[in-house]
N, C-alpha and C positions, 0 to 999 in steps of 0.2 A: 340433661337432668337425670339423676339416678332414679331407678325404680323404687317405689316404696318398699320398706322392709317386708311387709306382709306379702306383697306380690312376689318378691324374691324368694321368700319361703315356699310359696306355692310352686314356683317354677323348679326350684331345687328339689322339692319334695316329689314332684312328678318325675324328674330325672332319676332320682333314687328308686322310686317305685318301678320305673321302666327297666332299670338295670337289674333289679332283684327279679322281676318277672321273666326277663330274658335269661337270666342265669338259672331259673327254675325250669323254664320250658325248653331251652336249648342247651342245657347242661351237657348232655351226651355229645352233642354235635361240636360244641366249642371246646371240649376238653383238650384236643391236640393243640389248639391255638393258645389256650392258657398255659399249657405245659411249655410250648415253644417260646411264649413271651416270658415266662419265668426263667427259662434257660438263658435267653438273651440278656435279661436284666442281671442275672448272676454273673455272666461273663463279660459284661460291658466294660468294667474296670480293666480287665485283661487286654481287651481290644484297645482301649485308650492308652494303656501303657506301651503296647507295641507301636501304636501310632507315634507316641513321643520318641520312640527309638528310631523313627524314620520310615516305618512301613506305611503303606496306604491302608485305608480302611478295608478294602477288598481283600488284600493279601493277609492282613491281620485276621480277618474273619475265616479265610481259608485255612490258615495255620491252626487256629483255635478249633475249627470244626474237624480237621483231620485228627488232631490230638484227642479230642473228646470222643470221636467215633471209634478210635482205637481202644480207648478205655472201656467203652460200652461193649464192644465186641469181646474183649478179654473177660469182662464181667459176665456176659451172657454165656460164653462158652465154658467158663471155669467156675466162677463163684456161684452164680445163680442155681445151677443144677445141684451143687453140693448143699447150698442153703436150703433149697426146697426139700431135698432128701432128709437132711438132719432135722428140719422142722417136723416133717411127717413122722420120723422115727421117735422124736421127743414126745409127740402127741400120743403115739401108740404105746410108748413106755410109761406114760403117766399112771395108769392103774398099778403097775408093778412098783413104781417108785413110792406111791402113797401107801401101798401095802407094806413095803419095807419100813416106812416111817411109822406106820401103826404098830408093827411088830417091835420096833425099837422103843417106842413109848410105852408099849405094854410091858416090856421087860424092865424099863427103868422106873416107870410110875404105874405099877399095877392097880393101885386104887383109883386112878383116873380113867383107866382103860378097860373096865369090866364090860360084860356083854351088853349091858343096857346103857352104857356111857354115850351121851350125845356126841362127844368128841370122837369116839370110835366110829360111830355111824357116819359122822360127817366126813372123816378121812376116807372111809370106804367108798363114799359116793362121789367125792371130789374128783378122784382119778378117772372114774368112769365118765363123769360129766365132761372133763377136759378132753377125754378121748373122743366122745361123740360130738360135742360142740366144737372142739378144736378142728377136727376134720371138716365139719360142716362150714366153719368160718373160713378155713384155708380154701375150700372149694369155692365158696362164694367170692372170696377175694379174687381168685384167679378168673372165675367166670364173669365177674363184674368188670374186671379190667379188660377182658376180651370182649364183653358185650357192649361196652360203651361205643365203640366202633370196632370194626374188624381189626384184629391184631396187625395184619399186613398194612392196612391203611394208616393205623396209628404210628407204626415205626417208620413209615415213609413221610407222613405229613409233619410230624414233630421236628425232624431234622431240617426240613425245608423251611418251615416257619421260623425256627430258631435262627437259621442262617440269614434269611432276609431281614428278620427283626434286628439281629445283631449288626448287620451291615448298615441298615438305615436308622439305627437308634437315635443318633444325634440329630438327624434330619427330622425324625418324627417329633422329638421333643421340641425342636425349634418351631415346627408348624403348629403344634398345640399351644406353645407359648404365644404365638401370634394371634390365636383365636380367643385369648382370655379377655374378659370384659375389662375395658380400660379403667373404669372407676375402681375396680377391685383388684387390678393386676398386681400391685405390690403386696397386698395381703395374701392373695392366692399363691404368689411365688414364695412368700415366706412359709406358708403352710406346706406347700409342696416340697420345699427344701427340708422342713422338719420331718415330714413323712419319709422322704427319701433317706434322710440320715438315720431314722429309726429302722427302716427296712434294710438299709445297707449294713447297719450294725447287727441286726438280728438275723435276717435271712442269709446274707453273705457271710457274716462273721460267725454266727452260731452254726450255720450249715457246714462251714469249713471245720469248725471244732467237732461236730458230729462225725464227719467223715474221718478226721484224724483219730479221734478216740475209738470209733467203731473199728477201724483198721488195726489199731494197737490192741484193743481188747481181744478181738477175734484171733489175731496172729499170736499173741501172747498166750491165750488160753489153749489154743491148739498146740502150741509149742510145749506146754507142760503136760499135754496129753489128756486134757479134759474132754469127755464126750460132749457133743453138741456145743463145743467151744465157739464154732462159727456163728451159730444161731444166737447164743447168749451174747457174744461180742457185737454182732449186728444190731441186736435188740437194745443193748445198752447204749450203743452209739446213736441209734435213731431216737431213743427217749431222752438223750441228752439235750434235744431240741427244747424240752421243758426243763428248766434248771432243777437240779438235785434229783429229778425222777429217774434219769438214766442210771446213775450210780446206785441209787437205792434199790431199784428193781433188778438191774443187771447184777449188782453185787450179791444181793440176797439169793437170786436164782443160781449164780455160779457157785457160791459157797455151799448152797444146799446140795447141788449136784456133786460138788467135790466131796462133801461128807458121805454121800452114798457110794461114790466110786473109790475114794482113797481112805475109807475108814480103816484106822490103824496105822496109816502112813501120813502122820501129821505134818510132815514137811511139805507135802504137796498141797494140803489144805491151806497152810500158811502162805505158800506161793500164790495160790489163787487170790487169797485175801490181799496179799501184797501188790498184785497186779492192779486191783481196783484202787487201792490206797495210793499207789504211784500215779495212776491215771488221774485221780482227783487232784493230787498235788501239782501235776503238770498243768491240768485245766485251770485250776484256781490261781496259779502264779505265773503262768506263761501264756497259755492259749487265750483264755477269756480276756485278760487285760489287753493283750495286743491285737486280737482279732475282733472282739466284740466291743470292748470299752467298758467303762465303769457304769454307764447308765444307758439303757436301751429303750426306756419308756414303755415297756411292755411287762406288766406284772404277771407272774406265772399263773395266778388264779384267773386273771382276765383272759390270758392266752388259752387256758384249758377250757374256759367257758365258750370262747369263740370258736374253738375247734369242735367242741360238742354241739353247739347250736347250729353252725353252718353245716357240719357234717350230717346231722340228723335231718335237716331241712332240704339241703341241696345235694346230698350224697358226696361222692368222691370229689366232684368239682368244688363243693363247699369247703372241703378240707384244704384245697389248694389256694382258695381266695380268702380263707379265714384270717391268716396272718396279715396280709396287706390291708384288709378291711378293718381289722382290729387295730392296726397301727394308725390307720386314717382316723378311725373314731377316737382313738386315744389323743391324737394331736388336736382334733377339733374340740374335744371336751376340755383339754387344757387351755386352748384358745378361748373357749367360752367362759371358763372360770376366770381367766385373765381379764376379759372384757367386763365380767360381772363385778370383779373387785374394784374397777375404776368407775363403775356406774353409780348413779344416784340411788338405785335400788339397794345397793350394798352399803354405800357410805352415808346415805340418809342426810340428816341436817348438816353433818360435817362436810359432806360433798357440796351442799348448796352454799355454805359459808365460804368454802375455798373458791367456788365459782364466782361469788360476788367479789371477793378480794382480788381475784385475778382480773375481773372486769374493771374494778376501781383503779387498778395499777396501770391499765392500758391507756396510753396518752390519747 
């Protein structure tokens, strides 16, 4: 006999509360394991494809690990130092850039940029604020990433966890499936499948789109000679995770920097704008339809809220689990709405009449 609904709510509520409590208390400790789990989930389809080609799971995992480790080493040795250097230079140059903007506006619109103009005072303070706060944020990001666990432990634990998770992924899924409550197994499997489909479309698909666009933007902007092109391209690619935000912020920042650097050489400014236009064209017509799909079930506003809420409460670990939890909540809410629409609470007298008619037709 199945447990009453009220008792089931109590048990599932306790389980949810315990999960959130552990996430809050042990966030720093479990960070390497969450990152390893995320990497394994991201790479599981690649391992499955290699298995279908005839490789065993162990050898498929070994090949993927070697390839991923090679990319990480190249990134750490070449890309990351340049990215950090350009970010610091951009933060330090912020006051000078805003001073140039103020001088340009004062020349073009003198009536709006007198000594007492709020716009003039705001532009003068924004650059200084970015320089002071930007350096502070950059330092906090580096120190927090190091302070979660020692950097040496982090870079050792994450690959090991990812390797074993990837190798045993199918086995773990089978064991969890065997522990599902029998009365609710079909419903849980259906919901889990929808959650996995949403995550696969968004995390794997959108993550791949971010990587491709970030590489394209950074390479193309550096090719045309834009200062801080690597930073702008990486930022635009990262923010592509939230639809439309990456192109908006990255494009505005790149074109703004191009105006300062290439003033008078309009063809280079047009080239920078064309890079983002081409990137959006490829994303909208090629990358997103093929890698993400037409519907991912995660509205951008809901995604931004989840990232903000979990990040503020649980820190960096909260940012990592925000998307999976948001996808899970979204699927559960849609399931709840679906059940509500067939319930008597929603259908009222019409539902009672339909129920009586169906009982009368039963032999």
